[in-house]
DSSP file (Angstrom, degrees, kcal/mol; ACC not computed):
  #  RESIDUE AA STRUCTURE BP1 BP2  ACC     N-H-->O    O-->H-N    N-H-->O    O-->H-N    TCO  KAPPA ALPHA  PHI   PSI    X-CA   Y-CA   Z-CA
    1    1 A M              0   0    0      0, 0.0     2,-0.1     0, 0.0     0, 0.0   0.000 360.0 360.0 360.0 125.0    6.2   43.2  -28.2
    2    2 A N     >  -     0   0    0      1,-0.1     4,-1.8     4,-0.0     3,-0.3  -0.410 360.0 -91.9 -99.2-178.7    9.6   44.1  -27.1
    3    3 A V  H  > S+     0   0    0      1,-0.2     4,-2.6     2,-0.2     5,-0.2   0.866 123.1  56.6 -62.3 -39.2   12.3   41.9  -25.4
    4    4 A D  H  > S+     0   0    0      1,-0.2     4,-2.4     2,-0.2    -1,-0.2   0.879 107.0  49.7 -63.0 -37.4   11.2   42.9  -21.9
    5    5 A D  H  > S+     0   0    0     -3,-0.3     4,-2.3     2,-0.2    -1,-0.2   0.896 111.0  49.1 -67.1 -39.9    7.6   41.6  -22.6
    6    6 A V  H  X S+     0   0    0     -4,-1.8     4,-2.3     2,-0.2    -2,-0.2   0.926 112.8  47.3 -64.8 -44.9    8.9   38.3  -24.0
    7    7 A V  H  X S+     0   0    0     -4,-2.6     4,-2.5     1,-0.2    -2,-0.2   0.914 111.7  50.5 -63.6 -42.8   11.2   37.8  -21.0
    8    8 A A  H  X S+     0   0    0     -4,-2.4     4,-2.4     1,-0.2    -1,-0.2   0.891 110.3  50.2 -62.8 -39.5    8.3   38.7  -18.6
    9    9 A A  H  X S+     0   0    0     -4,-2.3     4,-2.4     2,-0.2    -1,-0.2   0.903 111.7  47.8 -65.4 -40.9    6.0   36.2  -20.4
   10   10 A K  H  X S+     0   0    0     -4,-2.3     4,-2.4     2,-0.2    -2,-0.2   0.894 111.5  50.3 -67.3 -39.2    8.7   33.5  -20.1
   11   11 A V  H  X S+     0   0    0     -4,-2.5     4,-2.4     2,-0.2    -2,-0.2   0.922 111.9  47.8 -63.8 -44.0    9.2   34.2  -16.4
   12   12 A E  H  X S+     0   0    0     -4,-2.4     4,-2.2     2,-0.2    -2,-0.2   0.903 111.3  50.4 -64.3 -40.8    5.5   34.0  -15.8
   13   13 A A  H  X S+     0   0    0     -4,-2.4     4,-2.3     1,-0.2    -1,-0.2   0.901 111.1  49.2 -63.3 -40.5    5.2   30.8  -17.7
   14   14 A A  H  X S+     0   0    0     -4,-2.4     4,-2.5     2,-0.2    -2,-0.2   0.897 109.3  52.4 -65.3 -39.4    8.1   29.3  -15.7
   15   15 A R  H  X S+     0   0    0     -4,-2.4     4,-2.3     2,-0.2    -2,-0.2   0.902 109.5  49.2 -62.9 -40.8    6.4   30.5  -12.5
   16   16 A V  H  X S+     0   0    0     -4,-2.2     4,-2.3     2,-0.2    -2,-0.2   0.916 111.7  48.7 -64.1 -44.0    3.2   28.7  -13.5
   17   17 A R  H  X S+     0   0    0     -4,-2.3     4,-2.5     2,-0.2    -2,-0.2   0.901 111.0  50.5 -63.0 -40.8    5.2   25.5  -14.3
   18   18 A I  H  X S+     0   0    0     -4,-2.5     4,-2.5     2,-0.2    -2,-0.2   0.921 111.3  47.8 -64.0 -44.0    7.0   25.6  -11.0
   19   19 A Q  H  X S+     0   0    0     -4,-2.3     4,-2.5     2,-0.2    -2,-0.2   0.897 111.7  50.3 -64.2 -40.2    3.7   26.1   -9.1
   20   20 A A  H  X S+     0   0    0     -4,-2.3     4,-2.4     2,-0.2    -2,-0.2   0.911 111.7  48.0 -64.4 -41.7    2.1   23.2  -11.0
   21   21 A A  H  X S+     0   0    0     -4,-2.5     4,-2.6     2,-0.2    -2,-0.2   0.905 111.6  50.3 -65.4 -40.5    5.1   20.9  -10.2
   22   22 A K  H  X S+     0   0    0     -4,-2.5     4,-2.4     2,-0.2    -2,-0.2   0.918 110.7  49.2 -62.5 -43.3    5.0   21.9   -6.5
   23   23 A R  H  X S+     0   0    0     -4,-2.5     4,-2.4     2,-0.2    -2,-0.2   0.906 111.0  50.3 -63.0 -41.8    1.2   21.2   -6.4
   24   24 A R  H  X S+     0   0    0     -4,-2.4     4,-2.6     2,-0.2    -2,-0.2   0.923 110.4  49.5 -61.9 -43.9    1.8   17.8   -8.0
   25   25 A R  H  X S+     0   0    0     -4,-2.6     4,-2.6     1,-0.2    -2,-0.2   0.910 111.1  49.5 -61.7 -41.7    4.6   16.9   -5.5
   26   26 A E  H  X S+     0   0    0     -4,-2.4     4,-2.3     2,-0.2    -1,-0.2   0.904 111.4  48.9 -64.4 -40.6    2.3   17.9   -2.6
   27   27 A E  H  X S+     0   0    0     -4,-2.4     4,-2.4     2,-0.2    -2,-0.2   0.913 112.8  47.4 -64.9 -42.4   -0.5   15.8   -4.0
   28   28 A L  H  X S+     0   0    0     -4,-2.6     4,-2.7     2,-0.2    -2,-0.2   0.898 111.2  51.3 -65.5 -39.5    1.8   12.8   -4.4
   29   29 A A  H  X S+     0   0    0     -4,-2.6     4,-2.4     2,-0.2    -2,-0.2   0.905 110.8  48.5 -64.1 -40.6    3.3   13.3   -1.0
   30   30 A A  H  X S+     0   0    0     -4,-2.3     4,-2.5     2,-0.2    -2,-0.2   0.918 112.8  47.6 -65.7 -42.2   -0.2   13.3    0.5
   31   31 A A  H  X S+     0   0    0     -4,-2.4     4,-2.5     2,-0.2    -2,-0.2   0.901 112.1  50.3 -64.3 -40.2   -1.2   10.2   -1.4
   32   32 A R  H  X S+     0   0    0     -4,-2.7     4,-2.7     2,-0.2    -2,-0.2   0.911 110.4  49.9 -63.1 -42.3    2.0    8.5   -0.3
   33   33 A K  H  X S+     0   0    0     -4,-2.4     4,-2.4     2,-0.2    -2,-0.2   0.919 111.4  47.8 -63.8 -43.9    1.3    9.4    3.3
   34   34 A R  H  X S+     0   0    0     -4,-2.5     4,-2.4     2,-0.2    -1,-0.2   0.909 112.7  50.1 -62.5 -41.1   -2.3    8.1    3.1
   35   35 A G  H  X S+     0   0    0     -4,-2.5     4,-2.6     2,-0.2    -2,-0.2   0.913 110.9  47.9 -64.1 -43.5   -1.0    4.9    1.5
   36   36 A L  H  X S+     0   0    0     -4,-2.7     4,-2.5     2,-0.2    -1,-0.2   0.909 112.0  49.8 -64.4 -41.2    1.7    4.4    4.2
   37   37 A A  H  X S+     0   0    0     -4,-2.4     4,-2.4     2,-0.2    -2,-0.2   0.907 112.1  48.1 -63.7 -41.1   -0.8    5.0    7.0
   38   38 A A  H  X S+     0   0    0     -4,-2.4     4,-2.5     2,-0.2    -2,-0.2   0.917 112.2  48.8 -66.3 -42.7   -3.3    2.5    5.4
   39   39 A R  H  X S+     0   0    0     -4,-2.6     4,-2.3     1,-0.2    -2,-0.2   0.908 112.0  49.3 -63.3 -40.6   -0.5   -0.1    5.0
   40   40 A H  H  X S+     0   0    0     -4,-2.5     4,-2.5     2,-0.2    -2,-0.2   0.916 110.9  49.4 -65.1 -42.7    0.6    0.4    8.6
   41   41 A A  H  X S+     0   0    0     -4,-2.4     4,-2.3     1,-0.2    -2,-0.2   0.912 111.6  49.3 -63.0 -41.9   -3.0    0.0    9.8
   42   42 A N  H  X S+     0   0    0     -4,-2.5     4,-2.6     2,-0.2    -1,-0.2   0.900 110.4  51.2 -63.0 -39.9   -3.5   -3.2    7.8
   43   43 A K  H  X S+     0   0    0     -4,-2.3     4,-2.7     2,-0.2    -2,-0.2   0.925 110.1  48.4 -63.4 -44.3   -0.2   -4.5    9.2
   44   44 A L  H  X S+     0   0    0     -4,-2.5     4,-2.5     2,-0.2    -1,-0.2   0.898 112.2  49.1 -64.0 -39.4   -1.3   -3.8   12.8
   45   45 A R  H  X S+     0   0    0     -4,-2.3     4,-2.5     2,-0.2    -2,-0.2   0.920 112.1  48.9 -63.5 -42.7   -4.7   -5.5   12.1
   46   46 A R  H  X S+     0   0    0     -4,-2.6     4,-2.3     2,-0.2    -2,-0.2   0.911 112.6  47.3 -63.7 -42.9   -2.9   -8.5   10.6
   47   47 A I  H  X S+     0   0    0     -4,-2.7     4,-2.6     2,-0.2    -1,-0.2   0.915 112.3  49.8 -65.1 -42.9   -0.5   -8.8   13.5
   48   48 A A  H  X S+     0   0    0     -4,-2.5     4,-1.7     1,-0.2    -2,-0.2   0.907 112.2  47.4 -63.4 -41.5   -3.3   -8.5   16.1
   49   49 A A  H  X S+     0   0    0     -4,-2.5     4,-1.2     2,-0.2    -1,-0.2   0.890 112.5  50.1 -66.7 -38.2   -5.4  -11.1   14.3
   50   50 A Q  H  X S+     0   0    0     -4,-2.3     4,-1.5     1,-0.2     3,-0.3   0.907 111.1  48.2 -66.6 -41.3   -2.4  -13.4   14.1
   51   51 A Q  H  < S+     0   0    0     -4,-2.6    -1,-0.2     1,-0.2    -2,-0.2   0.819 106.9  57.4 -69.4 -30.0   -1.6  -13.0   17.8
   52   52 A A  H  < S+     0   0    0     -4,-1.7    -1,-0.2    -5,-0.2    -2,-0.2   0.809 112.2  40.9 -70.0 -28.4   -5.2  -13.6   18.7
   53   53 A T  H  < S+     0   0    0     -4,-1.2    -2,-0.2    -3,-0.3    -1,-0.2   0.695 105.0  73.3 -93.7 -20.4   -5.1  -17.0   17.0
   54   54 A Q  S  < S-     0   0    0     -4,-1.5     2,-0.1    -5,-0.1     3,-0.0  -0.769  84.2-118.6 -97.3 139.1   -1.6  -18.1   18.2
   55   55 A P        -     0   0    0      0, 0.0     2,-0.3     0, 0.0    -2,-0.1  -0.418  32.5-107.4 -70.7 150.0   -1.0  -19.2   21.8
   56   56 A V        -     0   0    0     -2,-0.1     2,-0.3     8,-0.1    -5,-0.0  -0.612  42.8-172.7 -76.2 133.9    1.5  -17.2   23.8
   57   57 A T        -     0   0    0     -2,-0.3     6,-0.2     6,-0.2     2,-0.1  -0.886  18.4-125.0-126.8 159.6    4.8  -19.0   24.3
   58   58 A T    >   -     0   0    0      4,-2.9     3,-1.6    -2,-0.3    -1,-0.0  -0.301  44.0 -87.5 -90.8-177.9    7.9  -18.4   26.3
   59   59 A D  T 3  S+     0   0    0      1,-0.3    -1,-0.1     2,-0.1    -2,-0.0   0.821 128.5  52.8 -62.4 -31.8   11.4  -18.3   25.0
   60   60 A D  T 3  S-     0   0    0      2,-0.1    -1,-0.3     1,-0.0     3,-0.1   0.422 120.6-107.5 -86.6   4.1   11.8  -22.0   25.4
   61   61 A G  S <  S+     0   0    0     -3,-1.6     2,-0.2     1,-0.3    -2,-0.1   0.381  78.2 126.6  91.9  -4.9    8.7  -22.7   23.5
   62   62 A S        -     0   0    0     -5,-0.1    -4,-2.9     1,-0.1    -1,-0.3  -0.493  65.7-108.4 -86.4 158.6    6.5  -23.7   26.4
   63   63 A T        -     0   0    0     -6,-0.2    -6,-0.2    -2,-0.2     3,-0.1  -0.712  35.6-121.9 -84.7 130.0    3.1  -22.2   27.2
   64   64 A P        -     0   0    0      0, 0.0    -8,-0.1     0, 0.0     3,-0.1  -0.311  36.7 -91.0 -69.0 156.7    3.2  -20.0   30.3
   65   65 A P        -     0   0    0      0, 0.0     2,-0.1     0, 0.0     0, 0.0  -0.338  46.3-101.6 -66.7 149.6    0.9  -20.8   33.2
   66   66 A K        -     0   0    0      1,-0.1     2,-0.2    -3,-0.1    -3,-0.0  -0.436  37.7-116.6 -70.6 143.8   -2.6  -19.2   33.2
   67   67 A E        -     0   0    0     -2,-0.1     2,-0.7    -3,-0.1    -1,-0.1  -0.572  19.4-122.9 -82.3 144.4   -3.0  -16.3   35.5
   68   68 A N              0   0    0     -2,-0.2    -1,-0.1     1,-0.1     0, 0.0  -0.777 360.0 360.0 -84.5 119.0   -5.4  -16.5   38.4
   69   69 A I              0   0    0     -2,-0.7    -1,-0.1     0, 0.0    -2,-0.0   0.435 360.0 360.0-101.8 360.0   -7.8  -13.6   38.0
């Protein structure tokens, strides 16, 4: 094995490590994105449930009149 072979082996090993790190980052980013989407969906469900149980009020705290449908 000469110096060129050793250098080529090290370059290839570095390339493999870089690809593995890139793949890990992509997997973490995808998991983070799924987690954020799930948290946002839970928040929207929680807000919707809270609004369904609380009466609507105006700025002065009074309940607005019911609409005639």
